[in-house]
N, CA, C and O of each residue as an XYZ file, in Angstrom:
908
protein
N     155.624     96.091    177.586
C     154.505     95.434    176.928
C     153.242     95.647    177.756
O     153.269     95.482    178.976
N     152.133     96.011    177.107
C     150.894     96.230    177.830
C     150.323     94.906    178.299
O     150.664     93.848    177.769
N     149.442     94.971    179.309
C     148.825     93.755    179.830
C     148.051     93.045    178.737
O     148.092     91.817    178.659
N     147.335     93.793    177.878
C     146.532     93.174    176.828
C     147.399     92.417    175.841
O     147.036     91.321    175.413
N     148.547     92.987    175.470
C     149.453     92.303    174.556
C     150.031     91.065    175.222
O     150.089     89.999    174.609
N     150.464     91.198    176.486
C     151.068     90.072    177.196
C     150.092     88.913    177.325
O     150.457     87.765    177.069
N     148.852     89.199    177.719
C     147.870     88.136    177.904
C     147.539     87.468    176.583
O     147.338     86.254    176.531
N     147.480     88.254    175.511
C     147.195     87.685    174.202
C     148.307     86.754    173.754
O     148.036     85.687    173.203
N     149.563     87.146    173.983
C     150.689     86.314    173.591
C     150.751     85.038    174.416
O     151.095     83.979    173.892
N     150.423     85.125    175.699
C     150.392     83.932    176.543
C     149.350     82.954    176.017
O     149.608     81.754    175.934
N     148.178     83.461    175.662
C     147.122     82.614    175.106
C     147.561     82.008    173.778
O     147.334     80.825    173.524
N     148.185     82.818    172.938
C     148.646     82.346    171.637
C     149.700     81.255    171.794
O     149.668     80.243    171.093
N     150.636     81.469    172.722
C     151.702     80.495    172.953
C     151.151     79.179    173.498
O     151.738     78.119    173.281
N     150.016     79.250    174.210
C     149.402     78.036    174.734
C     148.757     77.213    173.622
O     148.614     75.996    173.749
N     148.371     77.872    172.540
C     147.689     77.184    171.444
C     148.623     76.775    170.312
O     148.394     75.766    169.646
N     149.665     77.553    170.098
C     150.536     77.331    168.953
C     152.004     77.461    169.363
O     152.318     78.132    170.346
N     152.902     76.818    168.607
C     154.335     76.928    168.924
C     154.923     78.234    168.403
O     155.312     78.320    167.238
N     154.989     79.230    169.244
C     155.612     80.495    168.862
C     157.126     80.338    168.830
O     157.713     79.667    169.679
N     157.734     80.953    167.862
C     159.190     80.938    167.741
C     159.657     82.343    167.400
O     159.011     83.043    166.621
N     160.764     82.753    167.974
C     161.368     84.030    167.607
C     162.515     83.754    166.645
O     163.492     83.088    166.986
N     162.373     84.279    165.445
C     163.305     84.019    164.351
C     164.205     85.234    164.166
O     163.733     86.370    164.204
N     165.491     85.000    163.968
C     166.430     86.081    163.690
C     166.603     86.221    162.185
O     166.949     85.263    161.494
N     166.355     87.434    161.686
C     166.424     87.701    160.251
C     167.384     88.852    159.988
O     167.089     89.984    160.370
N     168.511     88.604    159.354
C     169.399     89.709    158.976
C     168.870     90.399    157.724
O     168.952     89.858    156.621
N     168.330     91.592    157.908
C     167.783     92.364    156.788
C     168.277     93.791    156.917
O     168.189     94.393    157.988
N     168.794     94.331    155.828
C     169.329     95.681    155.888
C     170.577     95.703    156.742
O     171.448     94.841    156.619
N     170.655     96.700    157.611
C     171.866     96.866    158.427
C     171.709     96.334    159.845
O     172.442     96.743    160.745
N     170.749     95.417    160.052
C     170.522     94.921    161.405
C     169.909     93.525    161.374
O     169.497     93.028    160.326
N     169.859     92.908    162.553
C     169.171     91.632    162.722
C     167.809     91.902    163.358
O     167.714     92.588    164.375
N     166.770     91.363    162.758
C     165.410     91.521    163.267
C     165.016     90.272    164.039
O     165.318     89.152    163.626
N     164.336     90.475    165.169
C     163.796     89.381    165.964
C     162.283     89.364    165.750
O     161.573     90.246    166.232
N     161.801     88.369    165.036
C     160.386     88.311    164.683
C     159.745     87.084    165.322
O     160.121     85.949    165.025
N     158.784     87.320    166.191
C     158.034     86.238    166.823
C     156.864     85.863    165.926
O     156.130     86.730    165.451
N     156.696     84.574    165.698
C     155.685     84.104    164.754
C     155.334     82.655    165.093
O     155.936     82.053    165.982
N     154.372     82.113    164.387
C     154.058     80.691    164.468
C     154.786     79.999    163.322
O     154.713     80.443    162.176
N     155.483     78.917    163.630
C     156.288     78.261    162.602
C     155.702     76.936    162.119
O     156.125     76.411    161.089
N     154.740     76.398    162.849
C     154.157     75.102    162.507
C     152.808     75.321    161.827
O     151.791     75.503    162.495
N     152.807     75.301    160.495
C     151.572     75.566    159.766
C     150.544     74.469    159.996
O     149.347     74.752    160.028
N     150.980     73.228    160.155
C     150.040     72.134    160.412
C     149.293     72.352    161.722
O     148.087     72.117    161.798
N     150.006     72.801    162.754
C     149.361     73.078    164.039
C     148.369     74.219    163.903
O     147.333     74.236    164.568
N     148.689     75.167    163.044
C     147.797     76.304    162.834
C     146.476     75.857    162.220
O     145.422     76.421    162.513
N     146.543     74.837    161.365
C     145.349     74.366    160.663
C     144.469     73.471    161.522
O     143.281     73.312    161.238
N     145.041     72.884    162.571
C     144.272     71.977    163.426
C     143.095     72.703    164.066
O     143.250     73.781    164.639
N     141.929     72.099    163.961
C     140.758     72.655    164.622
C     140.074     73.781    163.875
O     139.103     74.352    164.372
N     140.566     74.111    162.684
C     139.931     75.159    161.884
C     139.176     74.491    160.747
O     139.771     73.791    159.928
N     137.876     74.703    160.695
C     137.043     73.992    159.731
C     136.963     74.675    158.377
O     136.730     74.011    157.367
N     137.151     75.988    158.336
C     137.039     76.725    157.087
C     138.330     77.478    156.818
O     138.914     78.085    157.716
N     138.771     77.426    155.553
C     140.014     78.095    155.175
C     139.953     79.577    155.510
O     140.960     80.171    155.895
N     138.783     80.170    155.365
C     138.619     81.602    155.612
C     139.012     81.983    157.035
O     139.420     83.116    157.289
N     138.888     81.030    157.967
C     139.133     81.328    159.371
C     140.539     80.944    159.838
O     140.865     81.124    161.012
N     141.363     80.426    158.951
C     142.736     80.085    159.335
C     143.517     81.376    159.577
O     143.558     82.235    158.696
N     144.133     81.534    160.741
C     144.863     82.778    161.053
C     146.263     82.787    160.433
O     147.269     82.738    161.140
N     146.306     82.850    159.102
C     147.585     82.790    158.400
C     148.509     83.946    158.768
O     149.722     83.854    158.581
N     147.948     85.025    159.286
C     148.764     86.185    159.618
C     149.786     85.938    160.713
O     150.718     86.727    160.867
N     149.634     84.853    161.483
C     150.606     84.537    162.530
C     151.882     83.903    161.973
O     152.894     83.823    162.670
N     151.831     83.459    160.727
C     152.985     82.803    160.116
C     153.942     83.828    159.521
O     153.535     84.922    159.129
N     155.212     83.461    159.461
C     156.200     84.278    158.762
C     156.317     83.740    157.343
O     156.629     82.568    157.134
N     156.064     84.611    156.373
C     156.080     84.212    154.973
C     157.331     84.731    154.274
O     157.845     85.802    154.599
N     157.807     83.955    153.314
C     158.956     84.374    152.512
C     158.694     85.711    151.831
O     159.607     86.519    151.662
N     157.449     85.937    151.442
C     157.112     87.193    150.763
C     157.341     88.403    151.658
O     157.742     89.464    151.178
N     157.088     88.251    152.968
C     157.307     89.365    153.897
C     158.792     89.682    154.025
O     159.181     90.848    154.082
N     159.618     88.645    154.069
C     161.065     88.849    154.164
C     161.584     89.521    152.898
O     162.414     90.428    152.969
N     161.098     89.081    151.745
C     161.523     89.686    150.478
C     161.124     91.152    150.405
O     161.908     91.991    149.962
N     159.901     91.462    150.841
C     159.431     92.846    150.792
C     160.217     93.728    151.753
O     160.559     94.861    151.416
N     160.506     93.220    152.940
C     161.308     93.986    153.897
C     162.699     94.261    153.338
O     163.241     95.351    153.524
N     163.275     93.279    152.656
C     164.581     93.476    152.044
C     164.554     94.524    150.950
O     165.484     95.320    150.821
N     163.497     94.527    150.169
C     163.328     95.532    149.108
C     163.271     96.932    149.715
O     163.896     97.862    149.205
N     162.527     97.075    150.792
C     162.422     98.374    151.462
C     163.769     98.814    152.025
O     164.148     99.979    151.902
N     164.490     97.880    152.643
C     165.760     98.211    153.286
C     166.770     98.776    152.303
O     167.665     99.525    152.694
N     166.636     98.426    151.039
C     167.565     98.896    150.010
C     167.205    100.281    149.474
O     167.929    100.824    148.640
N     166.095    100.861    149.943
C     165.609    102.127    149.403
C     165.270    103.132    150.510
O     164.179    103.702    150.498
N     166.164    103.358    151.450
C     165.830    104.225    152.588
C     165.418    105.630    152.185
O     164.513    106.198    152.796
N     166.051    106.201    151.182
C     165.728    107.571    150.787
C     164.357    107.661    150.121
O     163.710    108.708    150.161
N     163.915    106.565    149.509
C     162.593    106.558    148.886
C     161.477    106.344    149.905
O     160.317    106.657    149.636
N     161.828    105.812    151.067
C     160.821    105.466    152.075
C     160.664    106.557    153.130
O     159.551    106.809    153.591
N     161.747    107.198    153.515
C     161.721    108.201    154.591
C     160.723    109.304    154.282
O     160.697    109.847    153.178
N     159.901    109.628    155.279
C     158.947    110.715    155.153
C     157.658    110.371    154.436
O     156.774    111.220    154.328
N     157.528    109.154    153.945
C     156.336    108.761    153.199
C     155.226    108.286    154.139
O     155.481    107.800    155.241
N     153.990    108.443    153.669
C     152.833    107.839    154.327
C     152.643    106.457    153.721
O     152.491    106.311    152.508
N     152.655    105.437    154.589
C     152.660    104.054    154.115
C     151.499    103.283    154.733
O     151.257    103.371    155.937
N     150.785    102.529    153.907
C     149.720    101.633    154.358
C     150.167    100.201    154.102
O     150.511     99.842    152.976
N     150.159     99.381    155.161
C     150.475     97.960    155.003
C     149.186     97.156    155.120
O     148.540     97.152    156.168
N     148.821     96.481    154.046
C     147.624     95.647    154.015
C     147.980     94.227    154.441
O     149.009     93.690    154.030
N     147.127     93.622    155.267
C     147.402     92.267    155.731
C     148.727     92.193    156.451
O     149.604     91.415    156.074
N     148.880     93.004    157.492
C     150.186     93.199    158.125
C     150.793     91.920    158.682
O     152.014     91.761    158.660
N     149.961     90.999    159.182
C     150.518     89.778    159.752
C     151.473     90.093    160.896
O     151.148     90.889    161.777
N     152.648     89.474    160.886
C     153.621     89.690    161.965
C     154.250     91.072    161.899
O     154.980     91.464    162.810
N     153.977     91.818    160.830
C     154.325     93.240    160.794
C     155.673     93.593    160.214
O     156.068     94.758    160.269
N     156.402     92.631    159.657
C     157.794     92.869    159.283
C     157.971     94.006    158.284
O     158.802     94.888    158.503
N     157.215     94.007    157.201
C     157.406     95.040    156.174
C     157.084     96.426    156.716
O     157.827     97.379    156.477
N     155.979     96.539    157.446
C     155.613     97.830    158.016
C     156.626     98.328    159.023
O     156.904     99.525    159.091
N     157.184     97.411    159.813
C     158.196     97.807    160.794
C     159.470     98.280    160.102
O     160.121     99.215    160.567
N     159.825     97.640    159.000
C     160.986     98.104    158.245
C     160.750     99.517    157.725
O     161.628    100.372    157.837
N     159.570     99.770    157.157
C     159.267    101.110    156.657
C     159.274    102.131    157.784
O     159.764    103.247    157.610
N     158.732    101.755    158.941
C     158.714    102.654    160.100
C     160.140    102.990    160.532
O     160.446    104.149    160.814
N     161.011    101.984    160.585
C     162.392    102.231    160.986
C     163.103    103.158    159.994
O     163.989    103.920    160.380
N     162.717    103.094    158.731
C     163.352    103.916    157.703
C     162.812    105.341    157.666
O     163.222    106.140    156.823
N     161.894    105.663    158.577
C     161.427    107.037    158.696
C     160.088    107.330    158.075
O     159.711    108.495    157.947
N     159.349    106.295    157.679
C     158.004    106.494    157.145
C     156.993    106.590    158.285
O     157.260    106.160    159.407
N     155.838    107.156    157.981
C     154.691    107.115    158.889
C     153.805    105.972    158.409
O     153.224    106.049    157.326
N     153.700    104.915    159.205
C     153.106    103.663    158.754
C     151.778    103.398    159.450
O     151.628    103.611    160.653
N     150.824    102.930    158.661
C     149.546    102.425    159.169
C     149.471    100.950    158.805
O     149.477    100.593    157.627
N     149.400    100.095    159.821
C     149.268     98.657    159.602
C     147.814     98.258    159.788
O     147.140     98.738    160.699
N     147.339     97.379    158.922
C     145.967     96.922    159.055
C     145.887     95.417    158.838
O     146.627     94.843    158.039
N     144.981     94.804    159.561
C     144.696     93.381    159.406
C     143.249     93.190    159.846
O     142.676     94.060    160.502
N     142.660     92.053    159.484
C     141.274     91.830    159.897
C     141.175     91.144    161.253
O     140.074     90.938    161.764
N     142.326     90.787    161.844
C     142.337     90.137    163.152
C     143.076     91.007    164.157
O     144.201     91.441    163.911
N     142.431     91.259    165.296
C     143.060     92.066    166.343
C     144.251     91.348    166.960
O     145.247     91.988    167.297
N     144.167     90.011    167.115
C     145.271     89.295    167.755
C     146.523     89.284    166.880
O     147.640     89.255    167.396
N     146.343     89.306    165.567
C     147.500     89.401    164.670
C     148.195     90.748    164.845
O     149.424     90.817    164.875
N     147.413     91.813    164.961
C     148.011     93.135    165.160
C     148.722     93.220    166.508
O     149.716     93.935    166.638
N     148.223     92.499    167.512
C     148.921     92.470    168.800
C     150.294     91.806    168.667
O     151.259     92.234    169.300
N     150.375     90.766    167.847
C     151.673     90.135    167.623
C     152.614     91.093    166.892
O     153.809     91.136    167.183
N     152.073     91.860    165.943
C     152.888     92.874    165.264
C     153.381     93.927    166.258
O     154.502     94.423    166.140
N     152.534     94.265    167.239
C     152.964     95.208    168.283
C     154.146     94.651    169.073
O     155.103     95.371    169.359
N     154.077     93.380    169.421
C     155.172     92.760    170.164
C     156.454     92.763    169.330
O     157.542     92.985    169.862
N     156.329     92.520    168.038
C     157.514     92.543    167.185
C     158.101     93.945    167.074
O     159.318     94.099    166.973
N     157.258     94.959    167.093
C     157.770     96.334    167.123
C     158.532     96.577    168.421
O     159.628     97.137    168.411
N     157.942     96.148    169.542
C     158.561     96.382    170.847
C     159.925     95.713    170.946
O     160.898     96.340    171.364
N     159.997     94.438    170.561
C     161.247     93.718    170.779
C     162.339     94.113    169.792
O     163.496     93.726    169.956
N     161.975     94.885    168.766
C     162.981     95.397    167.835
C     163.263     96.884    168.022
O     164.013     97.482    167.250
N     162.657     97.479    169.053
C     162.921     98.878    169.343
C     162.408     99.833    168.289
O     162.978    100.905    168.086
N     161.332     99.451    167.615
C     160.740    100.287    166.571
C     159.491    100.958    167.130
O     158.662    100.304    167.762
N     159.357    102.248    166.901
C     158.150    102.961    167.323
C     156.933    102.285    166.721
O     156.911    101.996    165.525
N     155.924    102.030    167.533
C     154.747    101.310    167.065
C     154.043    102.083    165.957
O     153.680    103.242    166.157
N     153.841    101.469    164.790
C     153.061    102.128    163.744
C     151.605    102.308    164.180
O     151.147    101.671    165.129
N     150.892    103.177    163.479
C     149.444    103.240    163.645
C     148.870    101.886    163.217
O     149.412    101.234    162.325
N     147.791    101.474    163.846
C     147.157    100.208    163.486
C     145.646    100.368    163.479
O     145.088    101.132    164.266
N     144.992     99.643    162.584
C     143.532     99.562    162.648
C     143.066     98.241    162.047
O     143.703     97.675    161.158
N     141.933     97.771    162.563
C     141.331     96.524    162.095
C     140.426     96.841    160.916
O     139.630     97.779    160.976
N     140.543     96.073    159.854
C     139.701     96.316    158.685
C     139.583     95.041    157.861
O     140.504     94.226    157.798
N     138.427     94.894    157.237
C     138.158     93.775    156.336
C     138.086     94.345    154.922
O     137.332     95.286    154.673
N     138.855     93.791    154.006
C     138.863     94.298    152.628
C     137.478     94.250    152.001
O     137.165     95.058    151.126
N     136.647     93.311    152.438
C     135.315     93.156    151.846
C     134.348     94.243    152.301
O     133.288     94.432    151.706
N     134.720     94.949    153.353
C     133.869     96.025    153.878
C     134.765     97.204    154.242
O     134.755     97.673    155.380
N     135.526     97.670    153.281
C     136.569     98.674    153.493
C     135.955    100.066    153.574
O     135.255    100.494    152.657
N     136.219    100.774    154.673
C     135.667    102.114    154.878
C     136.741    103.194    154.926
O     136.424    104.383    154.964
N     137.985    102.795    154.924
C     139.103    103.725    155.122
C     139.277    104.591    153.876
O     139.312    104.068    152.762
N     139.386    105.903    154.050
C     139.453    106.815    152.904
C     140.769    107.573    152.788
O     140.989    108.264    151.794
N     141.649    107.460    153.782
C     142.918    108.202    153.728
C     143.765    107.716    152.557
O     143.645    106.577    152.106
N     144.631    108.623    152.076
C     145.502    108.281    150.944
C     146.955    108.188    151.398
O     147.375    108.831    152.360
N     147.704    107.364    150.671
C     149.082    107.060    151.051
C     150.002    107.155    149.841
O     149.593    106.945    148.699
N     151.262    107.479    150.132
C     152.269    107.517    149.072
C     152.675    106.116    148.632
O     153.063    105.893    147.485
N     152.576    105.179    149.568
C     153.053    103.818    149.322
C     152.116    102.831    150.005
O     151.805    102.978    151.187
N     151.672    101.833    149.266
C     150.874    100.739    149.827
C     151.678     99.458    149.690
O     152.199     99.151    148.617
N     151.775     98.704    150.794
C     152.538     97.463    150.833
C     151.615     96.277    151.088
O     150.619     96.392    151.802
N     151.956     95.148    150.501
C     151.231     93.914    150.783
C     152.108     92.705    150.511
O     152.604     92.541    149.397
N     152.305     91.863    151.503
C     153.113     90.651    151.351
C     152.198     89.433    151.338
O     151.538     89.124    152.330
N     152.170     88.751    150.206
C     151.396     87.512    150.068
C     149.912     87.731    150.356
O     149.305     86.987    151.127
N     149.342     88.746    149.736
C     147.919     89.027    149.945
C     147.072     88.722    148.704
O     145.866     88.967    148.717
N     147.673     88.198    147.644
C     146.952     87.998    146.384
C     146.595     86.540    146.130
O     146.256     86.174    145.005
N     146.667     85.698    147.169
C     146.504     84.255    146.981
C     145.083     83.850    146.625
O     144.880     82.788    146.036
N     144.097     84.668    146.967
C     142.700     84.291    146.751
C     142.074     85.194    145.690
O     141.913     86.395    145.907
N     141.725     84.616    144.550
C     141.159     85.403    143.450
C     139.911     86.164    143.883
O     139.679     87.288    143.440
N     139.114     85.551    144.744
C     137.856     86.179    145.155
C     138.084     87.511    145.850
O     137.186     88.352    145.877
N     139.273     87.720    146.413
C     139.576     88.966    147.115
C     140.065     90.069    146.177
O     140.121     91.233    146.573
N     140.415     89.723    144.957
C     140.986     90.726    144.057
C     140.011     91.867    143.782
O     140.418     93.022    143.661
N     138.732     91.540    143.685
C     137.756     92.593    143.392
C     137.581     93.546    144.573
O     137.079     94.658    144.403
N     137.989     93.123    145.758
C     137.955     94.009    146.925
C     139.264     94.785    147.068
O     139.263     95.936    147.504
N     140.365     94.161    146.704
C     141.663     94.824    146.819
C     141.856     95.906    145.765
O     142.404     96.968    146.061
N     141.414     95.650    144.545
C     141.654     96.608    143.458
C     141.127     98.006    143.776
O     141.841     98.978    143.528
N     139.909     98.158    144.314
C     139.448     99.510    144.662
C     140.298    100.175    145.745
O     140.457    101.396    145.739
N     140.845     99.389    146.672
C     141.732     99.962    147.693
C     142.980    100.528    147.030
O     143.417    101.633    147.353
N     143.548     99.769    146.107
C     144.731    100.252    145.396
C     144.437    101.573    144.690
O     145.257    102.490    144.713
N     143.280    101.667    144.070
C     142.919    102.863    143.299
C     142.573    104.045    144.199
O     142.992    105.170    143.929
N     141.816    103.803    145.259
C     141.261    104.897    146.056
C     142.168    105.361    147.194
O     142.080    106.511    147.622
N     143.035    104.481    147.686
C     143.852    104.842    148.851
C     145.294    105.196    148.514
O     146.085    105.508    149.404
N     145.632    105.149    147.244
C     146.970    105.540    146.817
C     146.903    106.937    146.218
O     146.010    107.239    145.427
N     147.852    107.787    146.599
C     147.896    109.130    146.028
C     148.209    109.036    144.541
O     148.850    108.076    144.114
N     147.771    110.010    143.737
C     148.143    110.012    142.317
C     149.663    109.974    142.170
O     150.376    110.768    142.785
N     150.142    109.058    141.363
C     151.581    108.896    141.209
C     152.229    108.073    142.299
O     153.446    107.890    142.296
N     151.423    107.565    143.246
C     151.958    106.754    144.337
C     152.368    105.368    143.870
O     152.191    105.009    142.705
N     152.917    104.596    144.795
C     153.479    103.290    144.446
C     152.856    102.185    145.291
O     152.733    102.302    146.511
N     152.472    101.121    144.617
C     151.981     99.904    145.244
C     153.077     98.851    145.103
O     153.530     98.573    143.992
N     153.505     98.264    146.219
C     154.542     97.229    146.170
C     153.992     95.968    146.831
O     153.694     95.954    148.026
N     153.864     94.920    146.036
C     153.342     93.649    146.504
C     154.411     92.576    146.328
O     155.200     92.625    145.385
N     154.432     91.622    147.229
C     155.336     90.480    147.082
C     154.507     89.208    147.119
O     153.560     89.090    147.898
N     154.873     88.256    146.268
C     154.076     87.042    146.119
C     154.979     85.936    145.569
O     155.874     86.213    144.771
N     154.754     84.682    145.988
C     155.564     83.577    145.473
C     155.162     83.168    144.061
O     155.034     81.982    143.754
N     154.968     84.157    143.220
C     154.753     83.973    141.774
C     153.540     83.105    141.456
O     153.579     82.289    140.535
N     152.466     83.283    142.220
C     151.242     82.551    141.919
C     150.602     83.098    140.642
O     150.657     84.306    140.408
N     150.002     82.251    139.815
C     149.344     82.730    138.593
C     148.272     83.771    138.875
O     148.149     84.743    138.129
N     147.490     83.586    139.943
C     146.410     84.528    140.219
C     146.939     85.905    140.595
O     146.292     86.914    140.315
N     148.112     85.958    141.229
C     148.713     87.254    141.553
C     149.110     87.984    140.281
O     148.875     89.184    140.146
N     149.710     87.260    139.354
C     150.141     87.874    138.103
C     148.944     88.308    137.260
O     149.044     89.251    136.475
N     147.813     87.621    137.421
C     146.594     88.034    136.720
C     146.154     89.423    137.166
O     145.796     90.261    136.338
N     146.180     89.668    138.480
C     145.780     90.984    138.982
C     146.758     92.054    138.520
O     146.342     93.154    138.156
N     148.047     91.748    138.531
C     149.045     92.713    138.090
C     148.853     93.029    136.612
O     148.995     94.182    136.203
N     148.531     92.019    135.807
C     148.277     92.247    134.382
C     147.064     93.153    134.188
O     147.051     93.997    133.292
N     146.045     92.975    135.031
C     144.861     93.835    134.945
C     145.213     95.280    135.266
O     144.725     96.196    134.603
N     146.054     95.497    136.274
C     146.490     96.858    136.596
C     147.277     97.462    135.434
O     147.106     98.635    135.103
N     148.131     96.659    134.824
C     148.923     97.160    133.696
C     148.013     97.588    132.549
O     148.270     98.596    131.892
N     146.958     96.828    132.311
C     146.002     97.177    131.259
C     145.258     98.468    131.566
O     144.733     99.118    130.662
N     145.213     98.841    132.853
C     144.552    100.081    133.264
C     145.517    101.264    133.307
O     145.141    102.352    133.743
N     146.739    101.064    132.864
C     147.689    102.167    132.767
C     148.733    102.238    133.860
O     149.539    103.168    133.880
N     148.737    101.262    134.784
C     149.770    101.244    135.814
C     151.099    100.818    135.187
O     151.128     99.978    134.288
N     152.195    101.404    135.670
C     153.525    101.001    135.224
C     154.038     99.913    136.157
O     154.091    100.111    137.371
N     154.414     98.770    135.604
C     154.732     97.580    136.390
C     156.211     97.219    136.246
O     156.775     97.254    135.153
N     156.819     96.871    137.377
C     158.177     96.328    137.375
C     158.180     95.070    138.240
O     157.604     95.055    139.328
N     158.827     94.020    137.752
C     158.876     92.750    138.483
C     160.329     92.379    138.760
O     161.161     92.352    137.853
N     160.618     92.095    140.022
C     161.962     91.692    140.447
C     161.840     90.380    141.210
O     160.924     90.218    142.016
N     162.741     89.454    140.969
C     162.701     88.152    141.632
C     163.734     88.075    142.753
O     164.857     88.561    142.617
N     163.333     87.454    143.863
C     164.239     87.199    144.980
C     164.022     85.774    145.473
O     162.896     85.277    145.472
N     165.087     85.128    145.889
C     164.998     83.781    146.448
C     165.201     83.866    147.957
O     166.215     84.379    148.432
N     164.225     83.358    148.702
C     164.218     83.480    150.163
C     164.171     82.094    150.797
O     163.402     81.230    150.374
N     164.997     81.896    151.808
C     164.946     80.690    152.637
C     164.762     81.125    154.086
O     165.594     81.853    154.628
N     163.690     80.689    154.705
C     163.418     81.082    156.082
C     164.238     80.234    157.052
O     164.322     79.018    156.884
N     164.843     80.857    158.064
C     165.645     80.114    159.048
C     164.785     79.590    160.192
O     164.938     80.018    161.336
N     163.887     78.670    159.883
C     162.978     78.146    160.898
C     163.478     76.795    161.387
O     163.843     75.936    160.584
N     163.495     76.607    162.691
C     164.009     75.371    163.275
C     163.021     74.224    163.077
O     161.808     74.429    163.031
N     163.564     73.019    162.963
C     162.730     71.829    162.909
C     161.966     71.657    161.619
O     160.989     70.910    161.581
N     162.390     72.339    160.540
C     161.683     72.225    159.272
C     162.680     72.073    158.140
O     163.817     72.537    158.224
N     162.231     71.411    157.074
C     163.014     71.358    155.850
C     162.736     72.655    155.102
O     161.762     72.760    154.356
N     163.595     73.629    155.307
C     163.324     74.966    154.804
C     163.762     75.094    153.349
O     164.947     75.240    153.052
N     162.801     75.037    152.468
C     163.077     75.134    151.047
C     163.137     76.599    150.619
O     162.477     77.465    151.193
N     163.939     76.842    149.606
C     164.010     78.191    149.050
C     162.764     78.462    148.218
O     162.271     77.584    147.511
N     162.266     79.685    148.311
C     161.066     80.093    147.581
C     161.404     81.309    146.733
O     161.993     82.274    147.221
N     161.030     81.256    145.466
C     161.216     82.400    144.579
C     160.040     83.358    144.752
O     158.885     82.983    144.548
N     160.343     84.578    145.124
C     159.326     85.588    145.411
C     159.408     86.700    144.372
O     160.491     87.196    144.061
N     158.262     87.080    143.846
C     158.181     88.220    142.933
C     157.910     89.488    143.730
O     156.979     89.532    144.534
N     158.720     90.520    143.510
C     158.432     91.852    144.032
C     157.779     92.625    142.896
O     158.408     92.882    141.869
N     156.531     92.990    143.079
C     155.715     93.614    142.038
C     155.531     95.086    142.374
O     154.756     95.432    143.265
N     156.236     95.943    141.670
C     156.162     97.383    141.904
C     155.227     97.993    140.871
O     155.452     97.872    139.666
N     154.176     98.648    141.350
C     153.125     99.157    140.475
C     152.979    100.658    140.697
O     152.626    101.097    141.791
N     153.248    101.434    139.670
C     153.170    102.890    139.766
C     151.795    103.351    139.323
O     151.356    103.063    138.209
N     151.120    104.071    140.208
C     149.766    104.544    139.927
C     149.786    105.563    138.793
O     150.625    106.464    138.794
N     148.871    105.437    137.816
C     148.846    106.407    136.709
C     148.397    107.790    137.167
O     148.324    108.715    136.359
């Protein structure tokens, strides 16, 4: 672990209760370090926009990683972009399956946590870059774009939609996971009206987090084929 990653994690652990969670996905157990106390995460943050939600482990990320694990031949050799990488689980799964992965988030400290999760799982570190969807400059194209729980805010849809269109290769695939929020389905319906081919699969996920009443969450896997 580099000094910068180590110092960042020490600072993070001093502010929030970090927990390493074991997740059996695919043919292995993943060790994912994350923040498990959402209430502690919200303390001291005055604006929702500034809440570092990327430090949390979301059911949608586990569902998306599971979807990827079931399709190794479809993932190997692909160029993959992970939007809103957070703790990095989906991108790390794609990387392990032989894809070339680029992880992006708007917070550098979140990407450092994703780096630590790559290290402790023995996965080659994906490419990473910091980017804000509202001021997106990235022009490279990818065979597959991934996003776990990134559709929660309607105001962001107008920024995400151009990324889906411009950064996906013709015929490429966009795979999003979401806990079936109405606003997420609205964006998917808009893509379908524009000629995208849509498939929806449901998964029920329960996170193994200590000290919490861990309820099962129904997650939609939204597979969108670019026209």
